[in-house]
C-alpha positions as a LaTeX table, in Angstrom:
\begin{tabular}{lrrr}
\hline
Residue & $x$ (\AA) & $y$ (\AA) & $z$ (\AA) \\
\hline
Unk1 & 211.80 & 225.32 & $-75.00$ \\
Unk2 & 213.40 & 229.09 & $-75.25$ \\
Unk3 & 215.10 & 229.57 & $-78.47$ \\
Unk4 & 218.82 & 229.09 & $-78.03$ \\
Unk5 & 218.15 & 226.61 & $-75.27$ \\
Unk6 & 220.81 & 223.76 & $-76.42$ \\
Unk7 & 219.24 & 221.25 & $-73.22$ \\
Unk8 & 217.58 & 218.97 & $-75.81$ \\
Unk9 & 221.02 & 218.03 & $-77.57$ \\
Unk10 & 222.88 & 215.08 & $-76.79$ \\
Unk11 & 226.93 & 215.45 & $-75.78$ \\
Unk12 & 227.88 & 214.22 & $-78.82$ \\
Unk13 & 225.60 & 216.85 & $-80.90$ \\
Unk14 & 227.39 & 219.91 & $-78.46$ \\
Unk15 & 230.94 & 218.49 & $-79.63$ \\
Unk16 & 229.77 & 218.09 & $-83.44$ \\
Unk17 & 228.73 & 221.77 & $-83.11$ \\
Unk18 & 231.31 & 223.10 & $-81.02$ \\
Unk19 & 233.92 & 221.70 & $-83.61$ \\
Unk20 & 232.11 & 222.97 & $-86.75$ \\
Unk21 & 231.87 & 226.48 & $-85.14$ \\
Unk22 & 235.53 & 226.50 & $-84.30$ \\
Unk23 & 236.19 & 225.50 & $-87.97$ \\
Unk24 & 234.05 & 228.16 & $-89.14$ \\
Unk25 & 235.72 & 230.79 & $-86.77$ \\
Unk26 & 239.26 & 229.80 & $-88.29$ \\
Unk27 & 238.06 & 230.68 & $-91.60$ \\
Unk28 & 236.82 & 233.91 & $-90.39$ \\
Unk29 & 233.36 & 233.99 & $-89.84$ \\
Unk30 & 232.09 & 235.95 & $-86.67$ \\
Unk31 & 231.84 & 233.85 & $-83.48$ \\
Unk32 & 228.00 & 234.95 & $-83.32$ \\
Unk33 & 227.70 & 233.91 & $-87.45$ \\
Unk34 & 229.91 & 230.58 & $-86.70$ \\
Unk35 & 227.67 & 229.29 & $-83.82$ \\
Unk36 & 224.46 & 229.47 & $-85.95$ \\
Unk37 & 226.12 & 228.00 & $-88.89$ \\
Unk38 & 226.92 & 225.04 & $-86.53$ \\
Unk39 & 223.61 & 224.55 & $-84.91$ \\
Unk40 & 221.91 & 224.63 & $-88.53$ \\
Unk41 & 224.36 & 221.93 & $-89.46$ \\
Unk42 & 224.08 & 219.60 & $-86.36$ \\
Unk43 & 220.00 & 220.08 & $-87.03$ \\
Unk44 & 220.09 & 219.28 & $-90.51$ \\
Unk45 & 222.28 & 216.23 & $-89.99$ \\
Unk46 & 220.77 & 214.92 & $-86.93$ \\
Unk47 & 217.08 & 216.33 & $-87.53$ \\
Unk48 & 217.13 & 218.46 & $-84.41$ \\
Unk49 & 217.49 & 217.38 & $-80.44$ \\
Unk50 & 217.28 & 214.14 & $-78.50$ \\
Unk51 & 215.76 & 211.12 & $-80.51$ \\
Unk52 & 213.42 & 208.83 & $-78.54$ \\
Unk53 & 212.77 & 205.52 & $-79.32$ \\
Unk54 & 214.81 & 203.14 & $-82.00$ \\
Unk55 & 215.05 & 202.39 & $-85.57$ \\
Unk56 & 215.43 & 206.37 & $-86.59$ \\
Unk57 & 219.00 & 207.08 & $-87.74$ \\
\hline
\end{tabular}
């Protein structure tokens, strides 16, 4: 997977990142920096892309 490829994320994770990004932008953070921070936040909270199997929360 190339860097920046978001195909491994669920729709829920993508929506969450979009919402976080908009929040940063509304506080004056540049678009590129807001996107970087948003995905970093999603990765920290969710542990990365899609999970397979059960029992992992």
